[in-house]
Structures are given as C-alpha cells and as structure tokens.
N, C-alpha and C positions, 0 to 999 in steps of 0.2 A: 548422428555420427555414423559413418560407414564403419562396419566391423566384419571381419571375416575370421572364422574360427574353424580350423582343420582338425580332424580326428581320424582315426582308424589305422594309423601306422603301426609298425611293430616289426618283429623278427620272423621271417618266413623262410622256409627252405626253397632252394631253386625249384622251379616247376609249380610252386604254390600260388595262392591268389590272396589278394587283399582288396577291400573296398574302402577308398577314401571318402570322407564326407566333408563338406564345407558349409557351415551354417552361416548364413548372411543376415545382417541386420542394418537398419538405417536406409535401406533401399530395397527395391524389388528385383530379384534376379531375372524376372521375366522381361525386364526393360533393358538389359544390358548383355552384351557378350561377356562371357566369363572364360577364364583360363585356368589351367593347371601348368605350374611351372615346377622345375626341380633343380636342385644344385647338389652335385656330387662332391665329395671331399676334394679340395684342391682344383675344382673346376668352376667355370662360370655358370650363370643361370641359363637354364634351357627351357624353351616353351615345349610342353609335352602335348597339350591338347587344348582346343578352344571349341566352345559352343556359342552359337550365335544368339542374339536376342530372341529370335524366333524358334529356339530350341533345336537347331540343327547343328551337329558337329560339322565344323568347317576346317578343322586342322588336327592332324596327328603327326607327330615327329615320325620319321621313317623308322626309327629304332623301336617304336612302340605299336606300329600299325599292325592290326590283326591280333593284338594281345590286350590292349587297353581300350576301354569304352567310356566316353564321357556322357553324362546325362544330367537331367535337371528335374526337380520336383517343385513347381511353383507354389503349391499349397504349403509346403514345408520351407519354402525359401531357401532351398539348399541345392548344391551342385555336387555330383559324385564323379568319382573315377574308379571304374572297376578294373583291376589289374590282374590278368591271368598270365599263366606260364612265366612267372617272374624269373629274371636272370639276375646274376650277381652284379651285373652292370647297371641294374635298376636301382641299386642302393644309392640313396640320396635323401636330402630334406625336401619334402614336397609342399608346394605352396599353392593356395587358391588365390586368384587375382582378379580384380575388376580395374581395368585400366593400369594406372601406376600404384594402386593400393593392393597390398597383399597381407595375408595373415601371418602368424608367427611360424606356421608350418608343422608338419607331422613327419617324423623320421621313419623311413622305410629301409630296413636292413635285410637283404637277401643273402643268406650264408647257410652252409651246411654245418 
C-alpha cells in the first residue's frame, strides 16, 4: 500500500525557514517523480515543486523560485522541501504527492 506521511510544518515568522519531510512507504521514491503541492485557505491546489525519478528538480512555482529547494534521500525513502525566506502568502497545507496519491498534509503558517 502506498503511503505518504508529511511532517515538519508549523508556525514561523516571515523570513524564517522550515524543512518539510515526506516519508514514503509501499514504493521506492527513487523510481518515481515526486511532488510537493499546497493549498491555501479558500484557494485551489497548487503545484509547488517536482523532483524527477532521476533525482533532479524539474519544477518550481514562480512564487517559490530561489527560496524553496526540493530534494530526496533514497536511503530514507523520503522527499524534502527546504523553505527559506518564508512569506505570509506561503501559508497553506502542504502535501507530498506521487501521481494522484498524496498524504494528509502538514500545515505551514507564516505570521508575525
């Protein structure tokens, strides 16, 4: 069974950093493209970043370019999202996804 469990969210001040983790089970992240998505209150689901099966970041939303970095650890079967210089508009529920499957998410709130 494919499972994705996100962690690492929380409350952070503008300009701060967080590192989100996604622990995968039931498959190997090294064999699939993986994505981070987010959904802000009252808004639709947005793709934030994608890493290819080869471990190469292939997509960053314009709004996060230069601030967020996606990475992968095959040994831990996990995917990460390093988020720096956070802004209030980054406030959202963040999800890890493999195709149409995603986890329950982790809440990121950026507020002073």
